ZANU-380127 format. One record per atom (N, C-alpha, C): residue in three letters; residue number from 1; atom name; x, y, z. Coordinates in nm, 4 decimals, padded with zeros to 6 digits. Atoms other than C-alpha are relative to their C-alpha. Example, Ala and Ser with C-alpha at 12.3 -4.5 7.8 and 13.67 -1.06 7.14 Angstrom:
<rs>
Ala  1  N  00.0890  -00.1190  00.0000
Ala  1  CA  01.2300  -00.4500  00.7800
Ala  1  C  00.0900  00.1200  00.0000
Ser  2  N  -00.0820  -00.1190  -00.0060
Ser  2  CA  01.3670  -00.1060  00.7140
Ser  2  C  -00.0770  00.1090  00.0730
</rs>
This chain:
<rs>
Met  1  N  00.1332  -00.0314  00.0190
Met  1  CA  10.9513  08.9420  10.2250
Met  1  C  -00.0406  00.1253  -00.1007
Lys  2  N  00.0245  -00.1177  00.0952
Lys  2  CA  11.0045  09.2498  10.0220
Lys  2  C  -00.0653  -00.0420  -00.1381
Gly  3  N  00.0571  00.0434  00.1126
Gly  3  CA  10.7672  09.2740  09.7561
Gly  3  C  -00.1496  -00.0860  00.0011
Lys  4  N  00.1285  00.0704  -00.0092
Lys  4  CA  10.4936  09.0680  09.9119
Lys  4  C  -00.0937  00.0666  00.0563
Ile  5  N  00.1174  -00.0676  -00.0462
Ile  5  CA  10.1474  09.1302  10.0235
Ile  5  C  -00.0291  -00.0507  00.1168
Leu  6  N  00.0557  00.0690  -00.1451
Leu  6  CA  10.0093  09.0928  10.3825
Leu  6  C  -00.1514  00.0437  -00.0289
Ile  7  N  00.1226  -00.0273  -00.0059
Ile  7  CA  09.6330  09.0491  10.3987
Ile  7  C  -00.0318  -00.0390  00.1581
Ser  8  N  00.0510  00.0131  -00.1141
Ser  8  CA  09.5011  09.1042  10.7420
Ser  8  C  -00.1086  -00.1206  -00.0011
Ser  9  N  00.0730  00.1216  -00.0091
Ser  9  CA  09.3298  08.7936  10.8765
Ser  9  C  -00.1223  00.0443  00.0872
Pro  10  N  00.1023  -00.0410  -00.0672
Pro  10  CA  08.9937  08.7971  11.0466
Pro  10  C  00.0129  00.0138  00.1298
Ser  11  N  -00.0525  -00.0170  -00.1442
Ser  11  CA  09.1865  08.7693  11.3774
Ser  11  C  00.0122  00.1134  00.0475
Leu  12  N  -00.0348  -00.1273  -00.0205
Leu  12  CA  09.2488  09.1216  11.3574
Leu  12  C  -00.1256  00.0857  00.0119
Leu  13  N  00.1217  -00.0636  -00.0087
Leu  13  CA  08.8774  09.2124  11.4128
Leu  13  C  -00.0034  00.1156  00.0857
Ser  14  N  00.0144  -00.1186  -00.0899
Ser  14  CA  08.9477  09.4472  11.7066
Ser  14  C  00.1034  00.0940  -00.0187
Asp  15  N  -00.1026  -00.1006  00.0314
Asp  15  CA  09.2450  09.6279  11.5516
Asp  15  C  -00.0447  00.0915  -00.0959
Met  16  N  00.0736  -00.0979  00.0970
Met  16  CA  09.1093  09.9381  11.3975
Met  16  C  00.1061  00.0470  -00.0873
Ile  17  N  -00.0976  -00.0599  00.1139
Ile  17  CA  09.4290  10.0257  11.2192
Ile  17  C  -00.0074  -00.1024  -00.1091
Phe  18  N  -00.0310  00.0954  00.1136
Phe  18  CA  09.4847  09.7077  11.0380
Phe  18  C  -00.0975  -00.1021  -00.0269
Tyr  19  N  00.1336  00.0768  00.0224
Tyr  19  CA  09.1368  09.5498  11.0401
Tyr  19  C  -00.0184  00.0064  -00.1481
Lys  20  N  00.0327  00.0056  00.1630
Lys  20  CA  09.0771  09.4526  10.6496
Lys  20  C  00.0928  00.0802  -00.0632
Ser  21  N  -00.1060  -00.0788  00.0786
Ser  21  CA  09.4033  09.5987  10.5338
Ser  21  C  00.0840  -00.0763  -00.0695
Ile  22  N  -00.0832  00.0899  00.0906
Ile  22  CA  09.6278  09.4929  10.2653
Ile  22  C  00.1206  00.0722  -00.0085
Ile  23  N  -00.1289  -00.0853  -00.0350
Ile  23  CA  09.9958  09.6074  10.3040
Ile  23  C  00.1157  -00.0604  -00.0777
Leu  24  N  -00.1204  00.0322  00.0935
Leu  24  CA  10.2841  09.5972  10.0457
Leu  24  C  00.1193  00.0086  00.1053
Ile  25  N  -00.1162  -00.0066  -00.0644
Ile  25  CA  10.6130  09.5146  10.2110
Ile  25  C  00.0941  00.0705  -00.0835
Val  26  N  -00.0946  -00.0583  00.0992
Val  26  CA  10.8588  09.7637  10.0532
Val  26  C  00.1515  -00.0017  00.0392
Asp  27  N  -00.1286  00.0209  -00.0349
Asp  27  CA  11.1612  09.6983  10.2683
Asp  27  C  00.0214  -00.1082  00.1104
Glu  28  N  -00.0151  00.0941  -00.0912
Glu  28  CA  11.3256  09.4442  10.4707
Glu  28  C  00.1515  00.0078  00.0372
Thr  29  N  -00.1582  -00.0195  -00.0483
Thr  29  CA  11.6623  09.4929  10.6887
Thr  29  C  00.0012  -00.0887  00.1174
Glu  30  N  -00.0301  00.0714  -00.1127
Glu  30  CA  11.8134  09.3367  10.9803
Glu  30  C  -00.0995  00.0474  00.1334
Gln  31  N  00.0677  -00.0378  -00.1018
Gln  31  CA  11.6249  09.5695  11.2029
Gln  31  C  -00.1685  -00.0367  -00.0083
Gly  32  N  00.1369  00.0305  -00.0085
Gly  32  CA  11.2699  09.4685  11.0649
Gly  32  C  -00.0560  00.0415  -00.1487
His  33  N  00.0759  -00.0075  00.1346
His  33  CA  11.0206  09.5258  10.7863
His  33  C  -00.0882  00.1377  -00.0032
Thr  34  N  00.0876  -00.0922  00.0346
Thr  34  CA  10.8408  09.8252  10.6388
Thr  34  C  -00.0869  -00.0060  -00.1129
Gly  35  N  00.1002  00.0337  00.1020
Gly  35  CA  10.5143  09.8289  10.4569
Gly  35  C  -00.1023  00.1288  -00.0077
Phe  36  N  00.1094  -00.0906  -00.0078
Phe  36  CA  10.2318  10.0549  10.3514
Phe  36  C  -00.1432  -00.0484  -00.0450
Ile  37  N  00.1362  00.0380  00.0015
Ile  37  CA  09.8620  10.0007  10.3976
Ile  37  C  -00.0518  00.0553  -00.1452
Leu  38  N  00.0384  -00.0347  00.1514
Leu  38  CA  09.7410  10.0022  10.0231
Leu  38  C  -00.1480  00.0566  00.0148
Asn  39  N  00.1497  -00.0207  00.0042
Asn  39  CA  09.3545  10.0278  10.0849
Asn  39  C  -00.0722  00.0938  00.1281
Arg  40  N  00.0604  -00.0837  -00.0902
Arg  40  CA  09.3137  10.2849  10.3526
Arg  40  C  00.0240  00.1465  -00.0476
Pro  41  N  00.0030  -00.1567  00.0251
Pro  41  CA  09.2219  10.6418  10.2172
Pro  41  C  00.0526  00.0823  00.1137
Gly  42  N  -00.0702  -00.0760  -00.1063
Gly  42  CA  09.4221  10.9116  10.3956
Gly  42  C  -00.0731  00.1496  -00.0081
Gly  43  N  00.0704  -00.1364  00.0140
Gly  43  CA  09.2816  11.2455  10.2545
Gly  43  C  00.0748  00.0456  -00.1252
Phe  44  N  -00.0407  -00.0684  00.1130
Phe  44  CA  09.4249  11.4977  10.0127
Phe  44  C  00.0946  00.1061  00.0475
Phe  45  N  -00.0751  -00.1190  -00.0413
Phe  45  CA  09.7087  11.7578  10.0235
Phe  45  C  -00.0228  00.0873  -00.1235
Leu  46  N  00.0072  -00.1086  00.1038
Leu  46  CA  09.7105  12.0786  09.8160
Leu  46  C  00.1068  00.0609  -00.0435
Ile  47  N  -00.1318  -00.0709  00.0288
Ile  47  CA  09.9882  12.2005  09.6228
Ile  47  C  -00.0510  00.1106  -00.1078
Lys  48  N  00.0362  -00.1135  00.0629
Lys  48  CA  09.9519  12.5524  09.5165
Lys  48  C  00.0651  00.0362  -00.1143
Asp  49  N  -00.0529  -00.0541  00.1282
Asp  49  CA  10.0078  12.6755  09.1542
Asp  49  C  00.0769  00.1432  00.0258
Asn  50  N  -00.0831  -00.1367  -00.0045
Asn  50  CA  10.2841  12.9709  09.1655
Asn  50  C  -00.0690  00.0782  -00.1136
Asn  51  N  00.0369  -00.0622  00.1272
Asn  51  CA  10.1118  13.0821  08.8365
Asn  51  C  -00.1251  00.0387  00.0086
Ser  52  N  00.1364  -00.0297  00.0022
Ser  52  CA  09.7666  13.1201  08.9599
Ser  52  C  -00.0397  -00.0259  00.1516
Ser  53  N  00.0442  00.0280  -00.1585
Ser  53  CA  09.5507  13.1038  09.2764
Ser  53  C  -00.0719  -00.1208  00.0106
Phe  54  N  00.0503  00.1472  -00.0291
Phe  54  CA  09.4412  12.7576  09.2062
Phe  54  C  00.1011  -00.0995  00.0502
Gly  55  N  -00.0803  00.1138  -00.0407
Gly  55  CA  09.6011  12.4501  09.3455
Gly  55  C  -00.0401  -00.1334  -00.0483
Lys  56  N  00.0502  00.1053  00.0566
Lys  56  CA  09.5985  12.0986  09.2575
Lys  56  C  00.0061  -00.1092  00.1162
Lys  57  N  00.0051  00.0891  -00.1144
Lys  57  CA  09.4764  11.8289  09.5004
Lys  57  C  00.0479  -00.1341  -00.0524
Tyr  58  N  -00.0664  00.1198  00.0283
Tyr  58  CA  09.6814  11.5129  09.5342
Tyr  58  C  -00.0593  -00.1024  00.1180
Glu  59  N  00.0673  00.0842  -00.1163
Glu  59  CA  09.5127  11.2105  09.7230
Glu  59  C  00.1150  -00.0696  00.0604
Phe  60  N  -00.0742  00.0998  -00.0817
Phe  60  CA  09.7109  10.9985  09.9763
Phe  60  C  -00.0629  -00.0920  00.0806
Asn  61  N  00.0554  00.1034  -00.0728
Asn  61  CA  09.6628  10.6825  10.1455
Asn  61  C  00.0668  00.0091  00.1545
Phe  62  N  -00.0687  00.0018  -00.1488
Phe  62  CA  09.7307  10.6288  10.5369
Phe  62  C  00.0911  -00.1427  -00.0279
Gly  63  N  -00.1017  00.1248  00.0250
Gly  63  CA  10.0402  10.4007  10.5051
Gly  63  C  00.0173  -00.0540  00.1449
Gly  64  N  -00.0191  00.0606  -00.1281
Gly  64  CA  10.0472  10.3245  10.8774
Gly  64  C  00.0321  00.0905  00.1042
Pro  65  N  00.0067  -00.1129  -00.1160
Pro  65  CA  10.0818  10.4656  11.2302
Pro  65  C  00.1324  00.0330  00.0268
Val  66  N  -00.1464  -00.0228  -00.0601
Val  66  CA  10.4655  10.4946  11.2300
Val  66  C  00.0284  00.1281  -00.0959
Ser  67  N  -00.0561  -00.1290  00.0725
Ser  67  CA  10.6157  10.8471  11.1235
Ser  67  C  -00.1005  00.0698  -00.0885
Gln  68  N  00.1230  -00.0554  00.0801
Gln  68  CA  10.2702  11.0002  11.0220
Gln  68  C  00.0350  00.1486  -00.0506
Gln  69  N  -00.0371  -00.1370  00.0566
Gln  69  CA  10.4405  11.3511  10.9751
Gln  69  C  00.0867  -00.0137  -00.1444
Thr  70  N  -00.0759  00.0157  00.1508
Thr  70  CA  10.6262  11.1971  10.6478
Thr  70  C  -00.0859  -00.0611  -00.0914
Phe  71  N  00.0762  00.0465  00.1421
Phe  71  CA  10.4931  11.1278  10.3023
Phe  71  C  00.0961  -00.0798  -00.0410
Tyr  72  N  -00.0802  00.0753  00.0858
Tyr  72  CA  10.6161  10.8518  10.1097
Tyr  72  C  -00.0649  -00.0274  -00.1412
Ile  73  N  00.0300  00.0096  00.1203
Ile  73  CA  10.5714  10.7405  09.7549
Ile  73  C  00.0346  -00.1432  -00.0587
Thr  74  N  -00.0412  00.1128  00.0642
Thr  74  CA  10.5515  10.4355  09.5545
Thr  74  C  -00.0223  00.0241  -00.1504
Arg  75  N  00.0222  -00.0351  00.1395
Arg  75  CA  10.5764  10.4283  09.1802
Arg  75  C  00.0578  -00.0967  -00.1012
Asn  76  N  -00.0425  00.1308  00.0959
Asn  76  CA  10.6484  10.2154  08.8729
Asn  76  C  00.1369  00.0403  -00.0776
His  77  N  -00.1071  -00.0332  00.0496
His  77  CA  10.9455  10.4056  08.7561
His  77  C  00.1222  00.0563  00.1140
Asn  78  N  -00.1113  -00.0661  -00.0966
Asn  78  CA  11.2999  10.4834  08.9151
Asn  78  C  00.0220  00.1335  -00.0690
Leu  79  N  -00.0375  -00.1420  00.0624
Leu  79  CA  11.3247  10.8633  08.8831
Leu  79  C  00.0966  00.0720  00.0551
Tyr  80  N  -00.1026  -00.0831  -00.0535
Tyr  80  CA  11.5790  10.9480  09.1204
Tyr  80  C  00.0997  -00.1051  00.0700
Asn  81  N  -00.1016  00.0876  -00.0569
Asn  81  CA  11.9075  10.7929  09.2775
Asn  81  C  -00.0377  -00.0443  00.1569
Glu  82  N  00.0327  00.0381  -00.1543
Glu  82  CA  11.7485  10.7887  09.6324
Glu  82  C  -00.1107  -00.1033  00.0004
Ser  83  N  00.1096  00.1197  -00.0011
Ser  83  CA  11.4825  10.5432  09.5045
Ser  83  C  00.0498  -00.1325  00.0565
Leu  84  N  -00.0255  00.1281  -00.0446
Leu  84  CA  11.4605  10.2079  09.6799
Leu  84  C  -00.0765  -00.1097  -00.0739
Ile  85  N  00.0577  00.1121  00.0721
Ile  85  CA  11.3725  09.8992  09.4886
Ile  85  C  -00.0792  -00.0788  00.0623
Ile  86  N  00.0853  00.0969  -00.0590
Ile  86  CA  11.0897  09.6781  09.5708
Ile  86  C  00.0251  -00.1078  -00.0648
Asp  87  N  -00.0361  00.1158  00.1003
Asp  87  CA  11.1171  09.4757  09.2702
Asp  87  C  00.0466  00.0570  -00.1340
Asp  88  N  -00.0529  -00.0723  00.1268
Asp  88  CA  11.2143  09.5381  08.9170
Asp  88  C  -00.0909  00.0717  -00.0707
Lys  89  N  00.0856  -00.0937  00.0436
Lys  89  CA  10.9000  09.7282  08.8452
Lys  89  C  -00.0328  00.1151  00.0836
Leu  90  N  00.0668  -00.0883  -00.1007
Leu  90  CA  10.8363  09.9159  09.1561
Leu  90  C  00.0930  00.0456  00.1032
Tyr  91  N  -00.0938  -00.0705  -00.0820
Tyr  91  CA  11.0166  10.1604  09.3623
Tyr  91  C  -00.0725  00.0870  00.1107
Trp  92  N  00.0795  -00.0924  -00.0802
Trp  92  CA  10.9500  10.3823  09.6712
Trp  92  C  00.1152  00.0780  00.0709
Gly  93  N  -00.0862  -00.0945  -00.0371
Gly  93  CA  11.1104  10.6802  09.8417
Gly  93  C  -00.0850  00.1042  00.0646
Asn  94  N  00.0675  -00.1018  -00.0599
Asn  94  CA  11.0049  10.9965  10.0103
Asn  94  C  00.0295  00.1429  -00.0691
Asn  95  N  -00.0298  -00.1161  00.0771
Asn  95  CA  11.1184  11.2697  09.7728
Asn  95  C  -00.1406  00.0443  -00.0761
Val  96  N  00.1342  -00.0158  00.0530
Val  96  CA  10.7464  11.3722  09.7188
Val  96  C  00.0013  00.1298  -00.1180
Gln  97  N  -00.0156  -00.1221  00.0819
Gln  97  CA  10.8314  11.7107  09.5799
Gln  97  C  00.0490  -00.0356  -00.1381
Leu  98  N  -00.0501  00.0297  00.1293
Leu  98  CA  11.0354  11.5637  09.3010
Leu  98  C  -00.0965  -00.0674  -00.0956
Ile  99  N  00.1194  00.0671  00.0719
Ile  99  CA  10.7357  11.3358  09.1961
Ile  99  C  -00.1036  00.0928  -00.0448
Ile  100  N  00.0915  -00.1114  00.0557
Ile  100  CA  10.4980  11.6099  09.1928
Ile  100  C  00.0375  00.0856  -00.0941
Asp  101  N  -00.0542  -00.0670  00.1170
Asp  101  CA  10.7162  11.8176  08.9731
Asp  101  C  00.0036  -00.0739  -00.1127
Gln  102  N  00.0181  00.0732  00.1094
Gln  102  CA  10.7337  11.5261  08.7505
Gln  102  C  -00.1294  -00.0112  -00.0746
Val  103  N  00.1314  00.0017  00.0555
Val  103  CA  10.3764  11.4884  08.7272
Val  103  C  -00.0474  00.1284  -00.0563
Glu  104  N  00.0551  -00.1389  00.0432
Glu  104  CA  10.3083  11.8720  08.6977
Glu  104  C  00.0480  00.0134  -00.1596
Ser  105  N  -00.0738  -00.0342  00.1305
Ser  105  CA  10.5681  11.8777  08.3937
Ser  105  C  -00.0405  -00.1093  -00.0972
Gly  106  N  00.0318  00.0993  00.1027
Gly  106  CA  10.3962  11.5689  08.2289
Gly  106  C  00.0961  -00.1182  -00.0374
Lys  107  N  -00.0944  00.0904  00.0348
Lys  107  CA  10.6991  11.3447  08.2774
Lys  107  C  -00.0520  -00.1406  00.0242
Ile  108  N  00.0741  00.1302  -00.0454
Ile  108  CA  10.5117  11.0861  08.4590
Ile  108  C  -00.1420  00.0125  00.0301
Asp  109  N  00.1517  00.0050  -00.0054
Asp  109  CA  10.1567  10.9888  08.4857
Asp  109  C  -00.0452  -00.0070  00.1497
Leu  110  N  00.0513  00.0413  -00.1471
Leu  110  CA  09.9787  11.0174  08.8359
Leu  110  C  -00.0529  -00.1236  00.0266
Glu  111  N  00.0386  00.1495  -00.0235
Glu  111  CA  09.8394  10.6841  08.7781
Glu  111  C  00.0883  -00.0904  00.0368
Asp  112  N  -00.1276  00.0949  -00.0204
Asp  112  CA  10.1869  10.5530  08.8196
Asp  112  C  00.0452  00.0106  00.1506
Val  113  N  -00.0697  -00.0150  -00.1377
Val  113  CA  10.2401  10.6790  09.1746
Val  113  C  -00.1109  -00.0041  00.0866
Leu  114  N  00.0843  00.0066  -00.1096
Leu  114  CA  10.0752  10.6221  09.5263
Leu  114  C  00.0586  00.0802  00.1008
Phe  115  N  -00.0549  -00.0708  -00.1128
Phe  115  CA  10.1281  10.8715  09.8138
Phe  115  C  -00.0527  -00.0647  00.1266
Phe  116  N  00.0297  00.0556  -00.1241
Phe  116  CA  10.1268  10.7509  10.1651
Phe  116  C  00.0381  00.1060  00.1061
Gln  117  N  -00.0417  -00.0626  -00.1055
Gln  117  CA  10.1198  10.9419  10.4942
Gln  117  C  00.0539  -00.1301  00.0991
Gly  118  N  -00.0492  00.1025  -00.0830
Gly  118  CA  10.3320  10.7252  10.7482
Gly  118  C  00.0253  -00.1125  -00.0693
Tyr  119  N  -00.0361  00.1365  00.0467
Tyr  119  CA  10.4177  10.3730  10.7289
Tyr  119  C  -00.0280  -00.1104  00.1151
Ser  120  N  00.0095  00.1118  -00.0860
Ser  120  CA  10.3653  10.0198  10.8914
Ser  120  C  00.1423  -00.0398  00.0218
Gly  121  N  -00.1130  00.0749  -00.0321
Gly  121  CA  10.6580  09.8749  11.0711
Gly  121  C  00.0116  -00.1140  00.1040
Trp  122  N  -00.0086  00.1056  -00.0989
Trp  122  CA  10.7768  09.5639  11.2532
Trp  122  C  00.1520  -00.0064  00.0197
Glu  123  N  -00.1451  00.0391  -00.0282
Glu  123  CA  11.0866  09.4836  11.4394
Glu  123  C  00.0408  -00.1484  -00.0598
Ser  124  N  -00.0311  00.1268  00.0909
Ser  124  CA  11.2871  09.1977  11.3022
Ser  124  C  -00.0636  -00.1345  00.0120
Glu  125  N  00.0592  00.1199  -00.0129
Glu  125  CA  11.0993  08.8921  11.4376
Glu  125  C  -00.1434  00.0261  00.0361
Gln  126  N  00.1219  -00.0209  -00.0103
Gln  126  CA  10.7775  09.0706  11.4909
Gln  126  C  -00.1179  -00.0441  -00.0923
Leu  127  N  00.0630  00.0213  00.1018
Leu  127  CA  10.6234  09.0357  11.1659
Leu  127  C  -00.0281  -00.1792  -00.0052
Asn  128  N  00.0101  00.1247  00.0062
Asn  128  CA  10.7099  08.6694  11.1492
Asn  128  C  -00.0746  -00.0808  00.1178
Asp  129  N  00.0955  00.0407  -00.0913
Asp  129  CA  10.5462  08.6039  11.4775
Asp  129  C  -00.1442  00.0329  -00.0034
Glu  130  N  00.1818  -00.0165  00.0143
Glu  130  CA  10.2197  08.7754  11.3892
Glu  130  C  -00.0353  -00.0968  -00.1313
Ile  131  N  00.0429  00.0978  00.1002
Ile  131  CA  10.2234  08.5615  11.0581
Ile  131  C  -00.0339  -00.1344  00.0556
Glu  132  N  00.0270  00.1324  -00.0869
Glu  132  CA  10.2661  08.2416  11.2740
Glu  132  C  -00.1057  -00.0069  00.0810
Asn  133  N  00.1305  -00.0204  -00.1172
Asn  133  CA  09.9788  08.3626  11.5157
Asn  133  C  -00.1139  00.0211  -00.0885
Asn  134  N  00.1347  -00.0262  00.1080
Asn  134  CA  09.7437  08.3962  11.1956
Asn  134  C  -00.0539  00.1408  00.0001
Ser  135  N  00.0675  -00.1379  00.0124
Ser  135  CA  09.7093  08.7727  11.2099
Ser  135  C  00.0488  00.0454  -00.1432
Trp  136  N  -00.0139  -00.0605  00.1534
Trp  136  CA  09.8454  08.8200  10.8540
Trp  136  C  00.0106  -00.1409  -00.0767
Ile  137  N  -00.0237  00.1155  00.0995
Ile  137  CA  09.8228  08.5999  10.5429
Ile  137  C  00.0869  00.0609  -00.0956
Leu  138  N  -00.1037  -00.0132  00.0976
Leu  138  CA  10.1291  08.6205  10.3322
Leu  138  C  00.0030  -00.0462  -00.1233
Val  139  N  00.0279  00.0334  00.1199
Val  139  CA  10.0995  08.6191  09.9789
Val  139  C  00.1063  00.0656  -00.1088
Asp  140  N  -00.0639  -00.0819  00.1158
Asp  140  CA  10.3185  08.6972  09.6603
Asp  140  C  -00.0694  00.1065  -00.0485
Arg  141  N  00.0657  -00.1052  00.0551
Arg  141  CA  10.2156  08.9901  09.4801
Arg  141  C  -00.1124  -00.0412  -00.0873
Phe  142  N  00.0731  00.0668  00.1057
Phe  142  CA  10.0298  08.7563  09.2649
Phe  142  C  -00.0070  00.0748  -00.1401
Asp  143  N  -00.0001  -00.0819  00.1207
Asp  143  CA  09.9145  08.9028  08.9349
Asp  143  C  -00.0816  00.1268  -00.0024
Lys  144  N  00.0528  -00.1460  -00.0148
Lys  144  CA  09.7428  09.2139  09.0942
Lys  144  C  00.1009  00.0977  00.0015
Asn  145  N  -00.0871  -00.1159  00.0133
Asn  145  CA  09.8697  09.5506  09.0126
Asn  145  C  -00.0451  00.0625  00.1496
Ile  146  N  00.0305  -00.0426  -00.1366
Ile  146  CA  09.9070  09.7110  09.3661
Ile  146  C  -00.0854  00.1211  -00.0149
Phe  147  N  00.0567  -00.1334  00.0133
Phe  147  CA  09.7415  10.0219  09.2219
Phe  147  C  -00.1573  -00.0287  -00.0161
Asn  148  N  00.1426  00.0740  00.0062
Asn  148  CA  09.4061  09.8119  09.1912
Asn  148  C  -00.0374  -00.0356  00.1344
Leu  149  N  00.0374  00.0355  -00.1438
Leu  149  CA  09.4517  09.7224  09.5637
Leu  149  C  -00.0537  00.1020  00.0710
Thr  150  N  00.0210  -00.1143  -00.0785
Thr  150  CA  09.3874  10.0759  09.6824
Thr  150  C  -00.1614  00.0241  00.0212
Lys  151  N  00.1399  -00.0394  -00.0456
Lys  151  CA  09.0063  10.0598  09.6742
Lys  151  C  -00.0389  -00.0365  00.1318
Lys  152  N  00.0464  00.0307  -00.1214
Lys  152  CA  08.8142  10.0372  09.9698
Lys  152  C  -00.0598  -00.1412  00.0200
Asn  153  N  00.0411  00.1223  -00.0048
Asn  153  CA  08.6527  09.7062  09.8881
Asn  153  C  00.1109  -00.1248  -00.0396
Ser  154  N  -00.1091  00.0862  00.0411
Ser  154  CA  08.9888  09.5591  09.7967
Ser  154  C  00.0101  -00.1395  00.0859
Trp  155  N  -00.0308  00.1175  -00.0917
Trp  155  CA  09.0224  09.3401  10.1042
Trp  155  C  -00.0961  -00.1056  -00.0241
Ser  156  N  00.1211  00.1033  00.0178
Ser  156  CA  08.6819  09.1673  10.0500
Ser  156  C  00.0322  -00.0862  -00.1154
Lys  157  N  -00.0303  00.0821  00.1482
Lys  157  CA  08.7805  09.0693  09.6729
Lys  157  C  00.1153  -00.0974  00.0268
Val  158  N  -00.1089  00.0950  -00.0197
Val  158  CA  09.1145  08.9372  09.7827
Val  158  C  -00.0145  -00.0926  00.0925
Ile  159  N  00.0345  00.1030  -00.0783
Ile  159  CA  09.0080  08.7442  10.0697
Ile  159  C  -00.0875  -00.0861  -00.0421
Asn  160  N  00.0869  00.1030  00.0628
Asn  160  CA  08.7280  08.5849  09.8676
Asn  160  C  00.0785  -00.0929  -00.0946
Glu  161  N  -00.0940  00.0932  00.0852
Glu  161  CA  09.0073  08.4679  09.6295
Glu  161  C  00.0967  -00.1009  00.0567
Leu  162  N  -00.0969  00.0819  -00.0832
Leu  162  CA  09.2030  08.3059  09.9025
Leu  162  C  -00.0668  -00.1424  00.0560
Asp  163  N  00.0534  00.1316  -00.0533
Asp  163  CA  09.1453  07.9816  10.0959
Asp  163  C  -00.1540  00.0099  00.0377
Asn  164  N  00.1522  00.0078  -00.0216
Asn  164  CA  08.7591  07.8870  10.1377
Asn  164  C  -00.0255  00.0316  00.1598
Lys  165  N  00.0102  -00.0178  -00.1474
Lys  165  CA  08.8140  07.9156  10.5245
Lys  165  C  -00.0165  00.1547  00.0288
Tyr  166  N  00.0196  -00.1403  -00.0230
Tyr  166  CA  08.8243  08.2970  10.4764
Tyr  166  C  -00.1239  00.0606  -00.0502
Arg  167  N  00.1139  -00.0555  00.0880
Arg  167  CA  08.5331  08.3454  10.2243
Arg  167  C  -00.1149  00.0672  00.0708
Ile  168  N  00.1172  -00.0581  -00.0895
Ile  168  CA  08.2660  08.3969  10.4938
Ile  168  C  00.0284  00.1346  00.0493
Trp  169  N  -00.0397  -00.1565  -00.0391
Trp  169  CA  08.4531  08.7219  10.6181
Trp  169  C  -00.0012  00.1017  -00.1184
Ser  170  N  -00.0175  -00.0917  00.1367
Ser  170  CA  08.4595  08.8699  10.2521
Ser  170  C  -00.1332  00.0787  00.0151
Asn  171  N  00.1325  -00.0830  00.0028
Asn  171  CA  08.1009  09.0136  10.3029
Asn  171  C  -00.0278  00.0562  00.1406
Ser  172  N  00.0362  -00.0548  -00.1387
Ser  172  CA  08.1441  09.1180  10.6807
Ser  172  C  00.0074  00.1520  -00.0139
Pro  173  N  00.0113  -00.1598  00.0182
Pro  173  CA  08.0658  09.4868  10.7391
Pro  173  C  00.1330  00.0670  00.0667
Asp  174  N  -00.1289  -00.0562  -00.0559
Asp  174  CA  08.3481  09.7254  10.8414
Asp  174  C  -00.0108  00.0172  00.1560
Asp  175  N  00.0367  -00.0066  -00.1339
Asp  175  CA  08.1991  09.7616  11.1768
Asp  175  C  -00.0727  -00.1400  00.0433
Ile  176  N  00.0558  00.1154  -00.0269
Ile  176  CA  08.1590  09.4136  11.2937
Ile  176  C  -00.1072  -00.0216  00.0944
Ser  177  N  00.0873  -00.0023  -00.0930
Ser  177  CA  07.9467  09.4995  11.5797
Ser  177  C  -00.1487  00.0359  -00.0703
Leu  178  N  00.1231  -00.0371  00.0856
Leu  178  CA  07.6787  09.5850  11.3091
Leu  178  C  -00.0721  -00.1325  -00.0423
Asn  179  N  00.0333  00.1311  00.0335
Asn  179  CA  07.6653  09.2083  11.2194
Asn  179  C  -00.1032  -00.0715  00.0929
</rs>
């Protein structure tokens, strides 16, 4: 499943973490699966510039409820040996400082990097069971750039492109009780 996208199905209406989420599966082992929620804004962290009193803000996404004290990155380039490959053009890891240094020095473009706080994880058969129970719609990465799936309304756009049975949900409000 590594490199595939999970789209939360409308059956997750009551799950406040995964409702209307798009997740990139970045790793698959015998122990289970690891992924990052692409379309859940997290906030900003500030990196202070040692040469001035100013700092630079870096936006991060909420990657999931596991290990929220750790930050992770995905990027389009393999910049260091500790990187884990997702596919031939996408890598992930947690050496955030190295990536920030590379951005600051102009060696990589910030547009090619996503930062995540925490991750989403499933034990070995848990994700397969959830897919079989229609909690998730599993799709190949299709032609979408994952960086374009980070927008708040991405779920609605993607669900609208899927099977007609989901189309009615594409315009549902974030708080379903308002419907």
